VMD Tcl script that builds the backbone (N, CA, C; Angstrom):
set m [mol new atoms 531]
animate dup $m
set s [atomselect $m all]
$s set {name element resname resid chain x y z} {
  {N N UNK 1 A 92.632 87.543 90.581}
  {CA C UNK 1 A 91.889 86.215 91.003}
  {C C UNK 1 A 90.445 87.153 89.880}
  {N N UNK 2 A 89.959 88.163 91.149}
  {CA C UNK 2 A 88.805 88.543 90.925}
  {C C UNK 2 A 88.846 89.728 89.207}
  {N N UNK 3 A 90.177 90.069 88.832}
  {CA C UNK 3 A 90.005 91.117 87.667}
  {C C UNK 3 A 90.314 89.731 86.840}
  {N N UNK 4 A 90.717 88.744 86.936}
  {CA C UNK 4 A 90.512 87.380 85.819}
  {C C UNK 4 A 88.862 87.027 85.754}
  {N N UNK 5 A 88.661 86.617 86.834}
  {CA C UNK 5 A 87.202 86.169 86.041}
  {C C UNK 5 A 85.946 86.967 85.997}
  {N N UNK 6 A 86.957 88.594 86.381}
  {CA C UNK 6 A 85.597 89.685 85.813}
  {C C UNK 6 A 85.938 89.925 84.210}
  {N N UNK 7 A 86.895 89.679 83.426}
  {CA C UNK 7 A 87.444 89.554 82.497}
  {C C UNK 7 A 86.517 88.023 81.264}
  {N N UNK 8 A 86.524 87.601 82.190}
  {CA C UNK 8 A 85.636 85.829 81.465}
  {C C UNK 8 A 84.324 85.806 82.337}
  {N N UNK 9 A 83.793 86.691 83.322}
  {CA C UNK 9 A 82.397 86.599 83.533}
  {C C UNK 9 A 82.257 87.948 82.173}
  {N N UNK 10 A 82.700 89.256 81.649}
  {CA C UNK 10 A 82.276 89.971 80.838}
  {C C UNK 10 A 82.109 89.251 79.200}
  {N N UNK 11 A 83.497 88.593 79.052}
  {CA C UNK 11 A 83.602 87.290 77.673}
  {C C UNK 11 A 81.901 86.615 77.844}
  {N N UNK 12 A 82.130 86.496 78.565}
  {CA C UNK 12 A 80.439 84.765 78.584}
  {C C UNK 12 A 79.339 86.087 78.432}
  {N N UNK 13 A 79.133 87.137 78.466}
  {CA C UNK 13 A 77.805 88.047 79.642}
  {C C UNK 13 A 77.843 88.511 77.801}
  {N N UNK 14 A 78.903 89.079 76.732}
  {CA C UNK 14 A 79.564 89.539 75.452}
  {C C UNK 14 A 78.428 88.350 74.567}
  {N N UNK 15 A 78.943 86.743 75.267}
  {CA C UNK 15 A 78.724 86.277 74.362}
  {C C UNK 15 A 77.431 85.928 74.461}
  {N N UNK 16 A 76.488 86.092 75.771}
  {CA C UNK 16 A 75.054 85.889 75.685}
  {C C UNK 16 A 74.475 87.266 75.525}
  {N N UNK 17 A 74.956 88.037 75.293}
  {CA C UNK 17 A 74.576 89.560 74.533}
  {C C UNK 17 A 73.730 89.388 73.673}
  {N N UNK 18 A 74.962 89.103 72.481}
  {CA C UNK 18 A 74.610 88.806 71.293}
  {C C UNK 18 A 73.886 87.649 71.147}
  {N N UNK 19 A 73.375 86.411 71.496}
  {CA C UNK 19 A 72.376 85.547 71.550}
  {C C UNK 19 A 71.208 86.144 71.981}
  {N N UNK 20 A 71.199 86.528 72.540}
  {CA C UNK 20 A 70.052 86.784 73.046}
  {C C UNK 20 A 69.197 88.339 72.301}
  {N N UNK 21 A 70.345 89.632 71.905}
  {CA C UNK 21 A 69.407 90.347 70.489}
  {C C UNK 21 A 69.382 90.103 69.769}
  {N N UNK 22 A 70.269 88.956 69.429}
  {CA C UNK 22 A 69.777 87.865 67.980}
  {C C UNK 22 A 68.475 87.335 67.583}
  {N N UNK 23 A 68.051 86.800 69.165}
  {CA C UNK 23 A 66.875 86.383 69.026}
  {C C UNK 23 A 66.157 86.631 69.393}
  {N N UNK 24 A 65.958 87.559 70.609}
  {CA C UNK 24 A 64.804 89.028 70.089}
  {C C UNK 24 A 64.993 89.771 69.236}
  {N N UNK 25 A 65.846 90.033 68.082}
  {CA C UNK 25 A 65.497 90.930 67.007}
  {C C UNK 25 A 64.991 89.381 66.569}
  {N N UNK 26 A 64.888 88.716 66.037}
  {CA C UNK 26 A 64.608 87.465 65.755}
  {C C UNK 26 A 62.777 87.767 65.570}
  {N N UNK 27 A 62.511 87.820 66.567}
  {CA C UNK 27 A 61.221 88.293 66.996}
  {C C UNK 27 A 59.854 89.097 67.793}
  {N N UNK 28 A 60.882 90.379 67.861}
  {CA C UNK 28 A 60.416 91.438 67.806}
  {C C UNK 28 A 60.792 92.373 66.868}
  {N N UNK 29 A 62.700 91.755 65.843}
  {CA C UNK 29 A 62.378 93.540 64.730}
  {C C UNK 29 A 63.400 94.133 65.850}
  {N N UNK 30 A 64.169 94.715 65.435}
  {CA C UNK 30 A 65.593 95.167 65.825}
  {C C UNK 30 A 64.725 96.548 66.359}
  {N N UNK 31 A 65.315 97.030 67.484}
  {CA C UNK 31 A 65.064 98.594 68.440}
  {C C UNK 31 A 66.007 98.947 69.186}
  {N N UNK 32 A 65.896 99.579 70.110}
  {CA C UNK 32 A 66.317 100.499 70.960}
  {C C UNK 32 A 66.700 99.216 71.932}
  {N N UNK 33 A 65.422 98.671 72.494}
  {CA C UNK 33 A 65.994 97.187 73.675}
  {C C UNK 33 A 66.610 96.534 72.957}
  {N N UNK 34 A 66.684 96.085 72.469}
  {CA C UNK 34 A 67.425 94.590 71.458}
  {C C UNK 34 A 69.779 94.889 71.667}
  {N N UNK 35 A 68.791 96.816 70.936}
  {CA C UNK 35 A 70.495 97.486 70.978}
  {C C UNK 35 A 71.226 97.914 72.556}
  {N N UNK 36 A 69.994 97.847 73.725}
  {CA C UNK 36 A 70.667 97.794 74.836}
  {C C UNK 36 A 71.313 96.930 76.308}
  {N N UNK 37 A 70.295 96.032 75.840}
  {CA C UNK 37 A 71.205 94.625 76.073}
  {C C UNK 37 A 72.871 94.565 76.539}
  {N N UNK 38 A 73.183 95.208 75.025}
  {CA C UNK 38 A 74.618 94.860 75.352}
  {C C UNK 38 A 75.114 95.703 76.593}
  {N N UNK 39 A 74.942 96.462 76.384}
  {CA C UNK 39 A 74.603 97.952 77.048}
  {C C UNK 39 A 75.173 97.809 79.020}
  {N N UNK 40 A 73.907 96.310 79.373}
  {CA C UNK 40 A 74.305 96.029 80.557}
  {C C UNK 40 A 74.627 95.047 80.605}
  {N N UNK 41 A 74.440 93.560 79.705}
  {CA C UNK 41 A 74.413 93.006 80.286}
  {C C UNK 41 A 76.269 93.059 80.479}
  {N N UNK 42 A 77.222 93.200 79.561}
  {CA C UNK 42 A 78.327 92.862 79.228}
  {C C UNK 42 A 78.905 93.495 80.748}
  {N N UNK 43 A 78.869 94.791 81.713}
  {CA C UNK 43 A 79.344 95.578 82.612}
  {C C UNK 43 A 78.184 94.272 83.634}
  {N N UNK 44 A 77.426 93.863 84.036}
  {CA C UNK 44 A 76.859 93.386 84.612}
  {C C UNK 44 A 77.300 92.275 84.632}
  {N N UNK 45 A 78.031 91.086 84.015}
  {CA C UNK 45 A 78.507 89.639 83.941}
  {C C UNK 45 A 79.494 90.209 84.567}
  {N N UNK 46 A 80.782 91.398 83.844}
  {CA C UNK 46 A 82.144 91.727 85.077}
  {C C UNK 46 A 81.645 91.360 86.201}
  {N N UNK 47 A 81.073 92.209 86.797}
  {CA C UNK 47 A 79.956 93.084 87.939}
  {C C UNK 47 A 80.165 91.341 88.493}
  {N N UNK 48 A 79.400 90.687 88.409}
  {CA C UNK 48 A 79.216 89.582 89.074}
  {C C UNK 48 A 79.984 88.203 89.298}
  {N N UNK 49 A 81.120 88.904 87.964}
  {CA C UNK 49 A 82.139 87.897 88.105}
  {C C UNK 49 A 83.084 88.441 89.361}
  {N N UNK 50 A 83.435 89.466 88.891}
  {CA C UNK 50 A 83.988 90.066 90.087}
  {C C UNK 50 A 83.876 89.693 91.545}
  {N N UNK 51 A 82.588 90.366 91.441}
  {CA C UNK 51 A 81.824 90.145 93.487}
  {C C UNK 51 A 81.919 88.471 93.284}
  {N N UNK 52 A 81.688 87.530 92.767}
  {CA C UNK 52 A 80.989 86.048 93.202}
  {C C UNK 52 A 82.959 86.115 93.073}
  {N N UNK 53 A 84.752 86.053 93.006}
  {CA C UNK 53 A 85.576 85.650 93.383}
  {C C UNK 53 A 85.850 86.522 94.520}
  {N N UNK 54 A 85.667 87.738 94.839}
  {CA C UNK 54 A 85.328 88.090 95.719}
  {C C UNK 54 A 85.068 87.975 96.912}
  {N N UNK 55 A 83.805 86.813 96.440}
  {CA C UNK 55 A 83.045 86.333 98.010}
  {C C UNK 55 A 84.282 84.740 98.628}
  {N N UNK 56 A 84.836 84.340 97.342}
  {CA C UNK 56 A 84.818 82.935 97.773}
  {C C UNK 56 A 85.882 83.231 98.856}
  {N N UNK 57 A 85.594 81.964 100.386}
  {CA C UNK 57 A 86.715 82.340 101.108}
  {C C UNK 57 A 87.653 81.947 101.316}
  {N N UNK 58 A 88.696 82.756 101.515}
  {CA C UNK 58 A 90.557 82.657 101.082}
  {C C UNK 58 A 90.621 83.201 100.379}
  {N N UNK 59 A 90.323 83.821 99.705}
  {CA C UNK 59 A 90.566 84.466 98.072}
  {C C UNK 59 A 90.767 86.054 98.679}
  {N N UNK 60 A 90.467 86.627 100.126}
  {CA C UNK 60 A 91.554 87.878 100.277}
  {C C UNK 60 A 92.251 87.555 101.341}
  {N N UNK 61 A 93.220 88.237 101.340}
  {CA C UNK 61 A 94.368 88.346 102.550}
  {C C UNK 61 A 95.076 89.404 102.797}
  {N N UNK 62 A 95.228 90.396 103.772}
  {CA C UNK 62 A 97.016 90.317 103.810}
  {C C UNK 62 A 97.800 90.061 103.973}
  {N N UNK 63 A 98.636 90.740 103.452}
  {CA C UNK 63 A 100.140 89.525 104.153}
  {C C UNK 63 A 101.623 90.433 104.070}
  {N N UNK 64 A 102.336 90.484 104.651}
  {CA C UNK 64 A 103.450 91.231 105.041}
  {C C UNK 64 A 104.670 90.939 105.522}
  {N N UNK 65 A 105.633 91.656 105.132}
  {CA C UNK 65 A 107.272 90.663 105.196}
  {C C UNK 65 A 108.102 91.453 105.583}
  {N N UNK 66 A 109.179 91.585 106.467}
  {CA C UNK 66 A 109.353 92.415 107.459}
  {C C UNK 66 A 111.276 91.188 107.894}
  {N N UNK 67 A 112.133 92.546 108.097}
  {CA C UNK 67 A 113.351 91.956 108.898}
  {C C UNK 67 A 113.400 92.636 109.974}
  {N N UNK 68 A 113.002 91.473 111.573}
  {CA C UNK 68 A 113.410 91.388 112.128}
  {C C UNK 68 A 115.199 91.478 112.578}
  {N N UNK 69 A 115.962 93.053 112.709}
  {CA C UNK 69 A 116.949 93.624 112.703}
  {C C UNK 69 A 117.601 93.027 114.532}
  {N N UNK 70 A 116.921 93.073 115.051}
  {CA C UNK 70 A 116.932 92.810 116.705}
  {C C UNK 70 A 117.327 91.432 117.065}
  {N N UNK 71 A 116.385 90.686 115.811}
  {CA C UNK 71 A 116.348 88.661 116.637}
  {C C UNK 71 A 116.815 88.386 115.053}
  {N N UNK 72 A 117.815 89.553 114.271}
  {CA C UNK 72 A 118.556 88.723 113.241}
  {C C UNK 72 A 117.560 88.240 112.284}
  {N N UNK 73 A 116.178 87.878 111.877}
  {CA C UNK 73 A 115.128 87.187 111.463}
  {C C UNK 73 A 114.395 87.426 110.192}
  {N N UNK 74 A 113.648 87.302 108.737}
  {CA C UNK 74 A 113.291 87.155 108.612}
  {C C UNK 74 A 111.569 86.929 109.106}
  {N N UNK 75 A 110.976 87.968 108.216}
  {CA C UNK 75 A 109.560 86.998 108.125}
  {C C UNK 75 A 108.603 87.194 107.516}
  {N N UNK 76 A 107.635 86.597 107.442}
  {CA C UNK 76 A 106.997 86.673 106.856}
  {C C UNK 76 A 105.318 85.842 107.233}
  {N N UNK 77 A 103.998 86.772 107.351}
  {CA C UNK 77 A 102.499 85.909 107.810}
  {C C UNK 77 A 101.685 86.749 106.241}
  {N N UNK 78 A 100.488 86.086 106.704}
  {CA C UNK 78 A 99.835 85.781 105.566}
  {C C UNK 78 A 98.360 86.302 106.757}
  {N N UNK 79 A 97.330 86.763 106.917}
  {CA C UNK 79 A 96.088 87.089 107.652}
  {C C UNK 79 A 94.433 86.978 106.810}
  {N N UNK 80 A 93.732 85.548 106.603}
  {CA C UNK 80 A 93.063 85.964 105.899}
  {C C UNK 80 A 91.636 86.531 106.937}
  {N N UNK 81 A 91.331 88.516 106.424}
  {CA C UNK 81 A 89.418 88.303 107.501}
  {C C UNK 81 A 89.188 87.839 107.608}
  {N N UNK 82 A 89.003 86.601 106.691}
  {CA C UNK 82 A 87.458 85.808 106.844}
  {C C UNK 82 A 87.600 84.676 107.748}
  {N N UNK 83 A 88.802 85.071 108.692}
  {CA C UNK 83 A 88.973 84.045 109.129}
  {C C UNK 83 A 88.432 81.748 107.872}
  {N N UNK 84 A 88.757 81.630 106.941}
  {CA C UNK 84 A 88.809 80.744 106.108}
  {C C UNK 84 A 89.931 79.822 106.661}
  {N N UNK 85 A 90.776 80.731 106.686}
  {CA C UNK 85 A 92.393 79.482 106.740}
  {C C UNK 85 A 92.940 79.967 107.697}
  {N N UNK 86 A 93.945 79.673 108.703}
  {CA C UNK 86 A 95.122 79.890 110.309}
  {C C UNK 86 A 95.831 81.311 109.509}
  {N N UNK 87 A 96.561 81.914 109.966}
  {CA C UNK 87 A 96.865 82.472 110.244}
  {C C UNK 87 A 98.394 82.081 110.008}
  {N N UNK 88 A 99.411 81.796 108.244}
  {CA C UNK 88 A 100.320 81.381 108.181}
  {C C UNK 88 A 101.343 82.614 108.457}
  {N N UNK 89 A 102.374 81.935 108.986}
  {CA C UNK 89 A 103.581 82.397 109.034}
  {C C UNK 89 A 104.992 81.668 109.183}
  {N N UNK 90 A 105.901 82.917 108.548}
  {CA C UNK 90 A 107.059 81.749 109.093}
  {C C UNK 90 A 108.715 82.759 109.118}
  {N N UNK 91 A 109.527 81.876 109.572}
  {CA C UNK 91 A 110.701 82.850 110.616}
  {C C UNK 91 A 111.918 82.358 109.577}
  {N N UNK 92 A 113.006 83.008 109.203}
  {CA C UNK 92 A 114.369 82.156 109.538}
  {C C UNK 92 A 115.329 82.648 109.890}
  {N N UNK 93 A 116.576 82.655 110.361}
  {CA C UNK 93 A 117.292 83.548 110.575}
  {C C UNK 93 A 118.115 84.049 109.372}
  {N N UNK 94 A 118.053 85.560 109.929}
  {CA C UNK 94 A 118.413 86.139 108.348}
  {C C UNK 94 A 119.878 85.472 107.767}
  {N N UNK 95 A 120.815 84.175 108.475}
  {CA C UNK 95 A 122.238 84.186 108.753}
  {C C UNK 95 A 121.974 82.537 107.136}
  {N N UNK 96 A 120.336 82.024 107.268}
  {CA C UNK 96 A 119.626 81.044 106.131}
  {C C UNK 96 A 119.347 82.201 105.049}
  {N N UNK 97 A 119.420 82.938 104.948}
  {CA C UNK 97 A 118.821 84.030 104.053}
  {C C UNK 97 A 120.303 85.158 103.188}
  {N N UNK 98 A 119.664 85.290 101.679}
  {CA C UNK 98 A 120.958 85.356 100.600}
  {C C UNK 98 A 120.164 86.738 100.145}
  {N N UNK 99 A 120.967 87.525 100.066}
  {CA C UNK 99 A 120.854 88.312 98.687}
  {C C UNK 99 A 120.974 88.550 97.333}
  {N N UNK 100 A 120.391 88.796 96.827}
  {CA C UNK 100 A 120.822 87.624 94.920}
  {C C UNK 100 A 120.413 88.831 94.267}
  {N N UNK 101 A 121.387 88.603 93.181}
  {CA C UNK 101 A 121.172 90.278 91.767}
  {C C UNK 101 A 121.607 88.989 91.108}
  {N N UNK 102 A 119.718 89.066 89.973}
  {CA C UNK 102 A 119.277 88.324 88.968}
  {C C UNK 102 A 119.452 88.566 87.917}
  {N N UNK 103 A 119.472 88.466 86.587}
  {CA C UNK 103 A 119.895 88.971 86.031}
  {C C UNK 103 A 118.791 87.251 84.755}
  {N N UNK 104 A 117.858 88.099 84.112}
  {CA C UNK 104 A 116.820 86.888 83.135}
  {C C UNK 104 A 116.640 87.589 81.973}
  {N N UNK 105 A 116.661 86.984 81.059}
  {CA C UNK 105 A 115.928 87.149 79.348}
  {C C UNK 105 A 114.588 87.189 79.537}
  {N N UNK 106 A 114.081 88.385 79.154}
  {CA C UNK 106 A 112.671 88.453 78.985}
  {C C UNK 106 A 112.407 88.370 77.017}
  {N N UNK 107 A 110.882 88.423 77.164}
  {CA C UNK 107 A 110.815 88.719 75.288}
  {C C UNK 107 A 111.074 89.872 74.763}
  {N N UNK 108 A 111.227 90.602 76.187}
  {CA C UNK 108 A 111.869 91.995 75.412}
  {C C UNK 108 A 112.499 92.748 75.708}
  {N N UNK 109 A 113.432 91.962 76.500}
  {CA C UNK 109 A 114.657 92.425 76.687}
  {C C UNK 109 A 115.550 91.582 77.995}
  {N N UNK 110 A 115.453 92.253 78.319}
  {CA C UNK 110 A 116.663 91.793 79.836}
  {C C UNK 110 A 115.526 92.380 81.030}
  {N N UNK 111 A 115.999 91.318 82.273}
  {CA C UNK 111 A 115.380 92.155 83.620}
  {C C UNK 111 A 116.343 91.829 84.356}
  {N N UNK 112 A 116.843 92.956 85.095}
  {CA C UNK 112 A 117.405 92.729 86.450}
  {C C UNK 112 A 116.676 92.830 87.796}
  {N N UNK 113 A 117.079 91.888 88.750}
  {CA C UNK 113 A 116.255 91.964 89.939}
  {C C UNK 113 A 116.958 91.736 91.233}
  {N N UNK 114 A 117.149 92.490 92.332}
  {CA C UNK 114 A 117.246 92.608 93.255}
  {C C UNK 114 A 116.357 91.680 94.197}
  {N N UNK 115 A 116.312 90.523 95.329}
  {CA C UNK 115 A 115.518 89.411 95.497}
  {C C UNK 115 A 116.283 89.138 97.205}
  {N N UNK 116 A 115.164 88.260 97.568}
  {CA C UNK 116 A 116.392 88.050 98.928}
  {C C UNK 116 A 115.049 86.048 98.882}
  {N N UNK 117 A 116.177 85.509 99.298}
  {CA C UNK 117 A 115.929 84.010 98.548}
  {C C UNK 117 A 116.934 82.882 99.928}
  {N N UNK 118 A 116.677 81.452 100.006}
  {CA C UNK 118 A 117.142 81.372 100.909}
  {C C UNK 118 A 118.637 80.365 100.552}
  {N N UNK 119 A 119.761 80.390 101.470}
  {CA C UNK 119 A 120.902 80.157 100.993}
  {C C UNK 119 A 120.953 79.071 100.617}
  {N N UNK 120 A 119.721 77.257 101.206}
  {CA C UNK 120 A 120.558 76.567 101.647}
  {C C UNK 120 A 119.625 76.394 99.489}
  {N N UNK 121 A 118.350 76.955 99.348}
  {CA C UNK 121 A 117.547 76.323 98.010}
  {C C UNK 121 A 118.628 76.912 96.877}
  {N N UNK 122 A 120.013 77.968 97.297}
  {CA C UNK 122 A 121.168 78.809 96.131}
  {C C UNK 122 A 121.429 78.116 95.769}
  {N N UNK 123 A 122.405 76.702 97.363}
  {CA C UNK 123 A 123.838 75.829 96.803}
  {C C UNK 123 A 123.225 74.494 96.656}
  {N N UNK 124 A 122.274 74.356 96.911}
  {CA C UNK 124 A 121.257 73.036 96.205}
  {C C UNK 124 A 120.382 73.149 95.026}
  {N N UNK 125 A 119.800 73.599 95.010}
  {CA C UNK 125 A 119.679 73.899 93.415}
  {C C UNK 125 A 120.350 75.186 92.733}
  {N N UNK 126 A 121.251 75.769 92.650}
  {CA C UNK 126 A 121.857 76.214 92.225}
  {C C UNK 126 A 120.861 77.519 91.483}
  {N N UNK 127 A 119.949 77.915 91.854}
  {CA C UNK 127 A 119.065 79.545 91.156}
  {C C UNK 127 A 118.593 79.851 93.136}
  {N N UNK 128 A 118.276 80.834 92.617}
  {CA C UNK 128 A 117.079 81.024 93.654}
  {C C UNK 128 A 115.883 80.715 93.722}
  {N N UNK 129 A 115.490 80.607 94.364}
  {CA C UNK 129 A 113.765 80.687 94.608}
  {C C UNK 129 A 113.632 81.717 95.463}
  {N N UNK 130 A 112.887 82.517 94.773}
  {CA C UNK 130 A 112.427 83.938 95.773}
  {C C UNK 130 A 111.555 83.566 96.764}
  {N N UNK 131 A 112.832 84.184 98.305}
  {CA C UNK 131 A 111.323 84.672 99.288}
  {C C UNK 131 A 110.474 85.810 99.199}
  {N N UNK 132 A 111.148 87.205 98.284}
  {CA C UNK 132 A 110.751 88.529 98.272}
  {C C UNK 132 A 111.633 88.694 96.950}
  {N N UNK 133 A 110.884 89.624 95.884}
  {CA C UNK 133 A 111.523 90.552 95.263}
  {C C UNK 133 A 111.730 91.553 95.545}
  {N N UNK 134 A 112.906 92.023 96.220}
  {CA C UNK 134 A 113.135 93.162 96.664}
  {C C UNK 134 A 113.121 94.593 95.295}
  {N N UNK 135 A 114.096 94.590 94.186}
  {CA C UNK 135 A 113.339 95.962 93.590}
  {C C UNK 135 A 113.955 95.759 92.095}
  {N N UNK 136 A 112.991 96.046 91.153}
  {CA C UNK 136 A 113.519 95.999 89.664}
  {C C UNK 136 A 114.586 96.873 88.539}
  {N N UNK 137 A 115.035 96.179 88.240}
  {CA C UNK 137 A 116.345 97.424 87.585}
  {C C UNK 137 A 116.316 97.535 86.266}
  {N N UNK 138 A 116.773 98.893 85.672}
  {CA C UNK 138 A 117.216 98.773 84.206}
  {C C UNK 138 A 118.092 98.712 83.487}
  {N N UNK 139 A 119.280 98.356 84.839}
  {CA C UNK 139 A 121.266 98.059 84.085}
  {C C UNK 139 A 121.395 96.580 85.203}
  {N N UNK 140 A 122.065 95.718 84.958}
  {CA C UNK 140 A 123.277 94.633 86.257}
  {C C UNK 140 A 123.696 95.570 87.325}
  {N N UNK 141 A 124.455 96.882 86.007}
  {CA C UNK 141 A 126.091 96.904 87.056}
  {C C UNK 141 A 124.803 98.179 87.988}
  {N N UNK 142 A 123.361 98.277 88.655}
  {CA C UNK 142 A 122.511 98.567 89.622}
  {C C UNK 142 A 122.131 98.012 90.321}
  {N N UNK 143 A 121.962 97.152 89.697}
  {CA C UNK 143 A 121.093 95.707 90.474}
  {C C UNK 143 A 122.292 95.519 91.062}
  {N N UNK 144 A 123.157 94.772 90.896}
  {CA C UNK 144 A 124.444 94.304 91.716}
  {C C UNK 144 A 124.657 95.727 92.037}
  {N N UNK 145 A 124.842 96.252 92.340}
  {CA C UNK 145 A 125.019 97.269 93.263}
  {C C UNK 145 A 124.121 97.874 94.288}
  {N N UNK 146 A 122.912 98.265 94.009}
  {CA C UNK 146 A 121.871 97.218 95.631}
  {C C UNK 146 A 121.889 96.775 96.216}
  {N N UNK 147 A 122.436 95.556 95.185}
  {CA C UNK 147 A 122.441 94.277 95.864}
  {C C UNK 147 A 123.089 94.246 96.806}
  {N N UNK 148 A 123.977 94.617 96.500}
  {CA C UNK 148 A 125.969 94.387 97.628}
  {C C UNK 148 A 125.430 95.523 98.247}
  {N N UNK 149 A 125.193 96.583 98.458}
  {CA C UNK 149 A 124.430 97.337 99.676}
  {C C UNK 149 A 123.534 96.404 100.297}
  {N N UNK 150 A 122.560 96.764 99.785}
  {CA C UNK 150 A 121.390 96.087 101.251}
  {C C UNK 150 A 121.905 94.461 101.864}
  {N N UNK 151 A 123.414 93.109 100.968}
  {CA C UNK 151 A 124.002 92.579 101.425}
  {C C UNK 151 A 124.519 92.897 103.266}
  {N N UNK 152 A 125.141 93.747 102.381}
  {CA C UNK 152 A 126.066 94.829 103.942}
  {C C UNK 152 A 125.404 95.224 105.076}
  {N N UNK 153 A 124.473 95.840 104.648}
  {CA C UNK 153 A 123.321 96.905 105.524}
  {C C UNK 153 A 123.098 95.156 106.199}
  {N N UNK 154 A 122.354 94.021 105.575}
  {CA C UNK 154 A 121.525 93.240 106.371}
  {C C UNK 154 A 122.761 92.228 107.122}
  {N N UNK 155 A 124.061 92.313 106.708}
  {CA C UNK 155 A 124.891 92.072 107.558}
  {C C UNK 155 A 124.472 89.787 107.087}
  {N N UNK 156 A 124.757 90.080 105.613}
  {CA C UNK 156 A 124.143 89.009 104.486}
  {C C UNK 156 A 124.436 88.342 103.346}
  {N N UNK 157 A 125.032 86.845 103.406}
  {CA C UNK 157 A 125.932 86.723 102.303}
  {C C UNK 157 A 124.874 87.212 100.460}
  {N N UNK 158 A 125.625 87.523 99.665}
  {CA C UNK 158 A 125.593 88.333 98.759}
  {C C UNK 158 A 126.186 87.377 97.442}
  {N N UNK 159 A 125.168 86.866 96.507}
  {CA C UNK 159 A 125.281 86.291 95.619}
  {C C UNK 159 A 124.807 86.700 94.317}
  {N N UNK 160 A 124.934 86.459 93.424}
  {CA C UNK 160 A 125.241 87.170 92.099}
  {C C UNK 160 A 124.530 85.383 90.836}
  {N N UNK 161 A 123.010 86.003 90.057}
  {CA C UNK 161 A 122.605 84.098 89.369}
  {C C UNK 161 A 122.214 85.309 88.028}
  {N N UNK 162 A 123.193 84.594 86.566}
  {CA C UNK 162 A 122.660 84.865 85.361}
  {C C UNK 162 A 121.955 83.789 84.920}
  {N N UNK 163 A 120.874 83.527 84.047}
  {CA C UNK 163 A 120.057 82.741 83.549}
  {C C UNK 163 A 121.011 82.018 82.580}
  {N N UNK 164 A 120.953 80.792 82.117}
  {CA C UNK 164 A 121.537 80.190 81.581}
  {C C UNK 164 A 121.410 80.334 79.580}
  {N N UNK 165 A 120.497 81.071 79.757}
  {CA C UNK 165 A 120.435 81.763 77.907}
  {C C UNK 165 A 121.733 83.365 77.925}
  {N N UNK 166 A 121.356 83.956 78.926}
  {CA C UNK 166 A 122.940 84.444 79.134}
  {C C UNK 166 A 124.080 83.923 79.071}
  {N N UNK 167 A 124.896 82.956 80.033}
  {CA C UNK 167 A 125.939 82.532 79.860}
  {C C UNK 167 A 125.898 81.530 78.411}
  {N N UNK 168 A 125.518 81.229 77.718}
  {CA C UNK 168 A 125.949 80.322 76.083}
  {C C UNK 168 A 125.148 79.265 76.880}
  {N N UNK 169 A 124.230 78.294 78.161}
  {CA C UNK 169 A 124.228 77.197 78.274}
  {C C UNK 169 A 123.826 76.635 79.652}
  {N N UNK 170 A 125.317 77.108 80.091}
  {CA C UNK 170 A 124.756 77.114 81.756}
  {C C UNK 170 A 124.267 77.680 83.018}
  {N N UNK 171 A 123.743 77.751 83.666}
  {CA C UNK 171 A 123.291 79.563 84.088}
  {C C UNK 171 A 124.142 79.877 85.315}
  {N N UNK 172 A 124.993 81.169 85.938}
  {CA C UNK 172 A 126.025 80.943 86.121}
  {C C UNK 172 A 124.989 81.605 88.495}
  {N N UNK 173 A 125.931 81.429 88.687}
  {CA C UNK 173 A 125.291 81.278 90.545}
  {C C UNK 173 A 126.960 81.859 91.204}
  {N N UNK 174 A 126.971 82.644 91.526}
  {CA C UNK 174 A 128.607 83.278 92.293}
  {C C UNK 174 A 128.517 83.625 93.187}
  {N N UNK 175 A 128.762 82.899 94.790}
  {CA C UNK 175 A 129.014 84.284 95.423}
  {C C UNK 175 A 130.016 85.013 95.890}
  {N N UNK 176 A 129.073 86.595 95.750}
  {CA C UNK 176 A 130.461 87.994 96.042}
  {C C UNK 176 A 130.808 88.179 97.395}
  {N N UNK 177 A 129.714 87.790 98.113}
  {CA C UNK 177 A 131.082 88.412 99.268}
  {C C UNK 177 A 129.869 87.626 100.242}
}
mol reanalyze $m
mol bondsrecalc $m
mol representation Tube
mol addrep $m
């Protein structure tokens, strides 16, 4: 968000610098001062946008996800150091979590992602809603092998999902173990 704000403010500063330099060149003629406006205004606008976004309450947080093998739970926690929002945490029993090998189509090719998803969402919606993305792979074989090994290590179910575009109509969701 802060980088996007820096870009937007930089573009706005660019437009304002152009307007101001044209106006000053009309009044005093072209000189080094009118040319220096560009050098100062654009970086200043970008920095201002970045700092303004970072200063908003609730915009900066720390997050952590982990699996507690002792209690057999998947956990996530988000903390706002500025105190603008309360601590957000979520815990799911591991029996409610599944490892999913996901194959999807992108503009520039195929993508394979190993992720964790809630079993209820897999069954209800017939597609994974990621709790967290674990790893990206170049091939489906690597992704599937990693996901199966992760599921075995965590003693959770393992699923394979392929988007509808790859299956010629309907998405494929299959429980592997």
